[in-house]
C-alpha positions as a LaTeX table, in Angstrom:
\begin{tabular}{lrrr}
\hline
Residue & $x$ (\AA) & $y$ (\AA) & $z$ (\AA) \\
\hline
Met1 & 89.79 & 116.43 & 97.10 \\
Arg2 & 91.35 & 112.97 & 97.19 \\
Asp3 & 94.93 & 112.31 & 96.29 \\
Ser4 & 94.73 & 110.34 & 93.03 \\
Arg5 & 98.24 & 108.93 & 93.25 \\
Lys6 & 97.71 & 107.65 & 96.77 \\
Phe7 & 94.40 & 106.08 & 95.75 \\
Ala8 & 95.97 & 104.45 & 92.68 \\
Arg9 & 98.86 & 103.04 & 94.71 \\
Gln10 & 96.49 & 101.70 & 97.37 \\
Thr11 & 94.27 & 100.07 & 94.75 \\
Gln12 & 97.26 & 98.55 & 92.98 \\
Asn13 & 98.60 & 97.15 & 96.25 \\
Arg14 & 95.22 & 95.61 & 97.07 \\
Leu15 & 95.04 & 94.00 & 93.64 \\
Val16 & 98.50 & 92.48 & 94.02 \\
Val17 & 97.71 & 91.13 & 97.48 \\
Gly18 & 94.44 & 89.67 & 96.20 \\
Leu19 & 96.20 & 88.05 & 93.26 \\
Leu20 & 98.83 & 86.48 & 95.49 \\
Ala21 & 96.17 & 85.22 & 97.91 \\
Leu22 & 94.23 & 83.71 & 95.02 \\
Leu23 & 97.39 & 82.18 & 93.57 \\
Phe24 & 98.32 & 80.55 & 96.84 \\
Thr25 & 94.87 & 79.23 & 97.77 \\
Val26 & 93.93 & 77.92 & 94.32 \\
Gly27 & 97.49 & 76.82 & 93.60 \\
Leu28 & 97.78 & 74.79 & 96.79 \\
Ile29 & 94.39 & 73.16 & 96.20 \\
Leu30 & 95.28 & 72.24 & 92.62 \\
Ile31 & 98.68 & 70.85 & 93.60 \\
Tyr32 & 97.03 & 68.79 & 96.34 \\
Phe33 & 94.40 & 67.28 & 94.05 \\
Leu34 & 96.38 & 66.91 & 90.82 \\
Tyr35 & 99.67 & 65.59 & 92.12 \\
Ser36 & 99.09 & 63.97 & 95.50 \\
Pro37 & 98.63 & 64.84 & 99.15 \\
Gly38 & 102.29 & 63.98 & 99.75 \\
Gln39 & 103.58 & 66.83 & 97.58 \\
His40 & 104.49 & 70.05 & 99.35 \\
Gly41 & 102.79 & 72.73 & 97.29 \\
Ser42 & 104.07 & 75.51 & 99.51 \\
Val43 & 107.63 & 74.73 & 98.38 \\
Tyr44 & 106.60 & 75.14 & 94.74 \\
Leu45 & 104.75 & 78.36 & 95.43 \\
Ala46 & 107.64 & 79.74 & 97.48 \\
Gly47 & 109.73 & 79.30 & 94.33 \\
Ile48 & 107.32 & 81.68 & 92.64 \\
Leu49 & 107.00 & 84.10 & 95.54 \\
Ile50 & 110.69 & 84.65 & 96.28 \\
Pro51 & 111.60 & 86.08 & 92.83 \\
Leu52 & 108.45 & 88.25 & 92.91 \\
Leu53 & 109.43 & 89.69 & 96.28 \\
Ile54 & 112.97 & 90.37 & 95.06 \\
Ile55 & 111.63 & 92.20 & 91.99 \\
Leu56 & 109.24 & 94.25 & 94.14 \\
Leu57 & 112.07 & 95.14 & 96.52 \\
Ile58 & 114.29 & 96.29 & 93.65 \\
Leu59 & 111.48 & 98.37 & 92.13 \\
Asn60 & 110.73 & 99.93 & 95.52 \\
Val61 & 114.38 & 100.93 & 95.95 \\
Ile62 & 114.47 & 102.42 & 92.45 \\
Glu63 & 111.27 & 104.38 & 93.15 \\
Arg64 & 112.68 & 105.78 & 96.40 \\
Leu65 & 115.92 & 106.77 & 94.68 \\
Ala66 & 113.98 & 108.52 & 91.91 \\
Thr67 & 111.87 & 110.36 & 94.48 \\
Ile68 & 114.96 & 111.52 & 96.34 \\
Ala69 & 116.61 & 112.67 & 93.10 \\
Arg70 & 113.49 & 114.63 & 92.12 \\
Glu71 & 113.48 & 116.63 & 95.34 \\
\hline
\end{tabular}
């Protein structure tokens, strides 16, 4: 029998990675065409990515602390 929690976590991680990949590819293309080739779209998208990574890091730490407290 498969571990449902592991499968759910793996699926959720794949969805997040896919969303970020889609955001970056489509976002960079739209910034390039709508604003101008001289704009650096990666700088704008890094402004989005950095807070997301900080939030994910904080949530991961909280989850690990909760797991340790449960044991």
